[in-house]
PAZAPA-4460 file (N, C-alpha, C; in steps of 0.05 Angstrom, whole numbers, plus 32768, in hexadecimal, padded with zeros to 4 digits):
% residues 116
    n_x    n_y    n_z   ca_x   ca_y   ca_z    c_x    c_y    c_z   seq   type   mol
   80E6   7DEB   817E   80F9   7DFD   818A   80F6   7E18   817E     1      A     A
   80F7   7E2C   818E   80F5   7E48   8184   8110   7E51   817A     2      R     A
   810F   7E62   8166   8128   7E6D   815B   8131   7E83   816E     3      S     A
   814B   7E88   8170   8155   7E9D   8182   814A   7EB8   817A     4      P     A
   8147   7ECA   818E   813E   7EE5   8188   8153   7EF4   8178     5      R     A
   814A   7F05   8166   815D   7F14   8156   816E   7F27   8168     6      P     A
   8186   7F2C   8160   8198   7F3D   816F   818D   7F5A   816E     7      A     A
   8196   7F6B   8181   818D   7F86   8181   8193   7F94   8167     8      I     A
   81A9   7F8E   815A   81B0   7F9B   8141   819B   7F94   812C     9      E     A
   8191   7F7B   812C   817D   7F73   8119   8163   7F83   811D    10      D     A
   815C   7F87   8137   8144   7F97   813D   8148   7FB4   8133    11      K     A
   815F   7FBF   8138   8164   7FDA   812F   8163   7FDC   8111    12      A     A
   816D   7FC7   8103   816D   7FC7   80E6   8150   7FC7   80DC    13      M     A
   813E   7FB9   80EA   8122   7FB8   80E1   8116   7FD4   80E1    14      R     A
   811F   7FE4   80F5   8113   7FFE   80F8   8121   8015   80E9    15      F     A
   8139   800F   80DE   8148   8023   80CF   8138   802E   80B8    16      A     A
   812A   801D   80A8   811A   8028   8092   8102   8039   809C    17      P     A
   80F8   8032   80B4   80E2   8041   80BF   80EB   805D   80C7    18      V     A
   8102   805F   80D4   810D   8079   80DB   8112   8089   80C2    19      I     A
   811E   807D   80AE   8122   808B   8094   8108   8095   8089    20      D     A
   80F3   8084   808A   80D9   808B   8080   80CD   80A3   8090    21      Y     A
   80D0   80A2   80AA   80C7   80B8   80BA   80D5   80D2   80B2    22      L     A
   80F0   80D1   80AF   80FF   80E9   80A8   80F8   80F4   808D    23      R     A
   80F2   80E2   807A   80EC   80EB   805F   80CF   80F5   805D    24      S     A
   80BE   80EE   8070   80A2   80F6   806E   8099   8109   8084    25      G     A
   80AB   811A   808D   80A4   812C   80A3   808C   813E   809D    26      L     A
   808A   8147   8084   8074   8159   807D   805A   814A   8076    27      A     A
   805B   812F   8076   8044   811F   806D   8036   8114   8086    28      Q     A
   801D   810C   8081   800E   80FE   8096   8016   80E1   8094    29      R     A
   8022   80D6   80A9   802B   80BB   80AA   801A   80AB   80BD    30      L     A
   8011   8094   80B4   7FFF   8084   80C5   800F   806C   80D1    31      T     A
   8004   8061   80E6   800F   8049   80F2   8010   8032   80DE    32      L     A
   7FFB   802F   80CD   7FFB   801B   80B9   8012   801E   80A5    33      D     A
   8018   8037   809D   802E   803D   808B   8048   8034   8097    34      D     A
   804D   803C   80B0   8066   8035   80BD   8069   8017   80C2    35      L     A
   8053   800A   80C9   8054   7FED   80CE   805A   7FDF   80B4    36      A     A
   804F   7FE9   809E   8055   7FDC   8084   8073   7FDF   807D    37      A     A
   807F   7FF5   8083   809B   7FF9   807D   80AB   7FE5   808D    38      V     A
   80A3   7FE0   80A6   80B1   7FCD   80B7   80A9   7FB0   80B2    39      A     A
   8094   7FAC   80A1   808A   7F92   809B   8080   7F83   80B4    40      Q     A
   8071   7F92   80C4   8064   7F88   80DC   8047   7F90   80DD    41      L     A
   8037   7F83   80ED   801C   7F8C   80F1   801D   7FA6   8101    42      S     A
   8009   7FB7   80FE   800A   7FD1   810D   800E   7FCD   812B    43      P     A
   8000   7FBA   8138   8002   7FB7   8154   801E   7FAD   815C    44      F     A
   8027   7F99   814D   8042   7F8E   8153   8058   7FA3   814E    45      H     A
   8054   7FB2   8139   8067   7FC8   8133   8068   7FDC   814A    46      F     A
   8051   7FE4   8154   8050   7FF8   8169   805E   7FEE   8182    47      L     A
   8059   7FD5   8189   8065   7FCA   81A1   8084   7FC8   819E    48      R     A
   808C   7FBE   8187   80A9   7FBB   8182   80B8   7FD5   8180    49      R     A
   80AB   7FE9   8172   80B7   8003   8170   80BB   8010   818B    50      F     A
   80A6   800F   819B   80A8   801A   81B6   80BD   800C   81C7    51      H     A
   80BF   7FF2   81C4   80D3   7FE3   81D3   80EF   7FEA   81CA    52      A     A
   80F3   7FEF   81B0   810D   7FF6   81A5   8116   8012   81AC    53      Q     A
   8104   8026   81AA   810B   8042   81AD   8101   804F   81C7    54      F     A
   80EF   8043   81D4   80E4   804F   81ED   80D0   8065   81E9    55      G     A
   80C8   8069   81D0   80B3   807D   81C9   80A1   8070   81B3    56      V     A
   808A   807C   81AF   8078   8073   819A   8082   807F   8180    57      T     A
   8079   8074   8169   8080   8080   814F   8077   809D   814D    58      P     A
   8060   80A3   8158   8057   80BF   8158   806A   80D2   8167    59      Q     A
   8073   80C9   817E   8086   80D9   818E   80A0   80DC   817F    60      Q     A
   80A9   80C7   8171   80C2   80C9   8161   80BE   80DC   814A    61      M     A
   80A7   80DA   813D   80A1   80EC   8127   80A2   8109   8130    62      L     A
   8095   810F   8147   8095   812A   8151   80B1   8134   8158    63      M     A
   80C1   8122   8163   80DD   812A   816A   80ED   8130   8150    64      A     A
   80E9   8120   813B   80F6   8125   8122   80ED   813F   8115    65      L     A
   80D2   8144   8117   80C7   815D   810C   80D2   8175   811A    66      R     A
   80D4   8173   8134   80DE   818A   8143   80FC   818E   813F    67      L     A
   810B   8179   813C   8127   817B   8135   812B   8189   811A    68      G     A
   811B   8181   8107   811C   818F   80EC   8113   81AC   80EF    69      K     A
   80FF   81B1   8100   80F6   81CC   8104   810C   81DD   810F    70      A     A
   811C   81D3   8121   8133   81E1   812C   8146   81E9   8116    71      K     A
   814C   81D6   8105   815F   81DB   80EE   8154   81F1   80DC    72      Q     A
   813B   81F0   80D6   812F   8203   80C4   812E   821F   80D0    73      L     A
   8127   8220   80EA   8127   8239   80F8   8143   8246   80FA    74      L     A
   8157   8235   80FD   8172   823E   80FF   817C   824B   80E5    75      A     A
   8171   8243   80CE   8179   8250   80B5   8167   8266   80AD    76      V     A
   8154   826E   80BF   8144   8286   80BA   8129   8282   80AF    77      G     A
   811F   826A   80AC   8104   8265   80A3   80F0   8270   80B7    78      E     A
   80DA   827A   80AD   80C5   8284   80C0   80B7   826C   80CD    79      S     A
   80AD   8270   80E5   809F   825B   80F3   8088   824F   80E3    80      P     A
   807A   825F   80D4   8063   8255   80C4   806E   8243   80AE    81      A     A
   8084   824A   80A1   808F   8239   808D   809A   821F   8099    82      Q     A
   80A6   8221   80B0   80B1   820A   80BE   809A   81F7   80C5    83      V     A
   8084   8201   80CF   806D   81F0   80D6   8064   81E0   80BE    84      A     A
   8061   81EE   80A7   8058   81E0   808F   806C   81CC   8085    85      A     A
   8086   81D2   8087   809B   81C1   807D   809F   81A8   808E    86      A     A
   8096   81A9   80A7   809B   8193   80B9   8081   8183   80BF    87      T     A
   806C   818A   80B1   8053   817A   80B4   8043   8181   80CD    88      G     A
   8048   8197   80DA   8038   81A0   80F1   8020   81AF   80E6    89      L     A
   800B   81AF   80F5   7FF1   81BA   80EB   7FF3   81D7   80E4    90      A     A
   8000   81E7   80F5   8003   8204   80F1   8018   820F   8103    91      D     A
   801C   8229   8102   8031   8236   8112   802B   8232   8130    92      Q     A
   8012   8233   8138   800C   8230   8154   8013   8214   815E    93      A     A
   800F   8200   814D   8016   81E4   8154   8034   81E2   8157    94      H     A
   8043   81EE   8145   8060   81EF   8147   8069   81FC   8161    95      L     A
   805D   8213   8167   8065   8222   817F   8060   8212   8198    96      T     A
   8049   8205   819A   8043   81F5   81B2   8056   81DD   81B5    97      R     A
   805A   81CF   819F   806B   81B7   81A0   8088   81BF   81A5    98      A     A
   8091   81D3   8198   80AD   81DC   819A   80B2   81E6   81B7    99      F     A
   80A0   81F6   81C2   80A3   8200   81DD   80A2   81E9   81F1   100      A     A
   8091   81D6   81ED   808F   81BF   81FF   80A9   81AF   81FF   101      R     A
   80B5   81AB   81E8   80CD   819B   81E5   80E7   81AA   81ED   102      R     A
   80E9   81C3   81E5   8102   81D2   81E9   8100   81E9   81FD   103      Y     A
   80E8   81ED   8208   80E4   8202   821D   80E9   821E   8212   104      A     A
   80E6   8222   81F8   80E9   823C   81EB   80D8   823C   81D2   105      V     A
   80CC   8253   81CC   80BC   8255   81B4   80CE   8256   819B   106      T     A
   80C3   824F   8184   80D3   8251   816B   80DE   826D   8166   107      P     A
   80CE   8281   816A   80D7   829D   8166   80EE   82A4   8179   108      G     A
   80EB   829D   8192   8100   82A3   81A5   811A   8293   819F   109      R     A
   8116   827B   8196   812D   826A   818E   813D   8278   8177   110      Y     A
   812E   8282   8164   813C   8290   814D   814A   82A9   8158   111      Q     A
   813D   82B8   8169   814A   82D0   8174   8163   82C9   8184   112      R     A
   8163   82B3   8193   817A   82AB   81A2   8191   82A3   818F   113      Q     A
   818B   8298   8179   81A0   8290   8166   81AD   82A9   8159   114      L     A
   819E   82BE   8155   81A8   82D6   8148   81BB   82E5   815A   115      R     A
   81BA   82E1   8174   81CB   82F0   8187   81E7   82E8   8185   116      R     A
***
């Protein structure tokens, strides 16, 4: 006989350390193997379960967290180049492309809008 499937809360609890790890490592290069190890799953199984739980891949979640942090840093006046470095993005151009794709505004324009 198979054991019953874990409740949704149990699944969320398995991924809570992964989300914390993502948040704490925004400026670092994080690999699928690293994330799977935190969740104590094989990389393939981790990827499938993570996507089933959140509806996005770990890479998409990481980018969303990075851009959310970028918004916070831009709001307090950090330069886009500093923000890109602090959030693990390759450079200011990468920040600009990703930020504009997600929020439909460039980081510089976002800062100017906040100052108004």
